[in-house]
C-alpha positions as CSV (number, residue, x, y, z in Angstrom):
1,M,-24.5,-271.3,-39.5
2,L,-26.4,-269.1,-41.9
3,T,-28.6,-266.4,-40.4
4,E,-31.5,-264.7,-42.1
5,G,-30.2,-261.9,-44.3
6,G,-26.6,-262.8,-43.5
7,A,-25.8,-264.8,-46.6
8,R,-27.3,-266.2,-49.7
9,V,-27.4,-270.0,-50.1
10,W,-27.1,-269.9,-53.9
11,A,-24.7,-268.3,-56.2
12,I,-26.0,-266.2,-59.1
13,C,-24.5,-263.4,-61.1
14,L,-25.0,-259.8,-60.2
15,R,-27.2,-259.2,-63.3
16,C,-29.5,-262.0,-62.2
17,D,-29.5,-260.8,-58.6
18,A,-30.5,-257.3,-59.8
19,R,-33.6,-258.9,-61.5
20,G,-34.5,-260.6,-58.3
21,G,-33.2,-264.0,-59.5
22,R,-36.2,-264.5,-61.8
23,S,-34.1,-265.7,-64.7
24,L,-30.5,-267.1,-65.1
25,R,-30.5,-266.4,-68.8
26,G,-28.1,-263.4,-68.4
27,G,-25.7,-265.5,-66.4
28,W,-25.7,-268.3,-68.9
29,W,-25.0,-265.8,-71.8
30,M,-22.1,-264.5,-69.7
31,V,-20.6,-268.0,-69.3
32,I,-21.0,-268.7,-73.0
33,S,-19.4,-265.5,-73.9
34,W,-16.4,-266.2,-71.6
35,I,-15.9,-269.5,-73.4
36,A,-16.9,-268.7,-77.0
37,L,-15.3,-265.3,-77.4
38,P,-11.7,-266.4,-76.7
39,I,-12.2,-269.4,-79.0
40,L,-13.5,-267.2,-81.8
41,A,-10.6,-264.8,-81.3
42,L,-8.1,-267.6,-81.5
43,A,-9.8,-269.0,-84.6
44,A,-9.6,-265.5,-86.2
45,A,-5.9,-265.2,-85.3
46,V,-5.2,-268.6,-86.8
47,A,-7.1,-267.7,-90.0
48,L,-5.2,-264.4,-90.3
49,L,-1.9,-266.1,-89.8
50,E,-2.8,-268.8,-92.3
51,W,-3.8,-266.1,-94.8
52,L,-0.5,-264.1,-94.2
53,T,1.7,-267.1,-94.6
54,R,0.1,-268.1,-98.0
55,R,0.9,-264.7,-99.5
């Protein structure tokens, strides 16, 4: 059983919690960066390998 002040009933990122939960924009940007940055890094690695093998 949840008691008042004992637990939060929603999950938000720490940055959103610091702002009082007014906006989840920072949390969404964090999620996008966790997905997009590795994909971009892999694409850059593939492009570099392709360029090196054509030489």
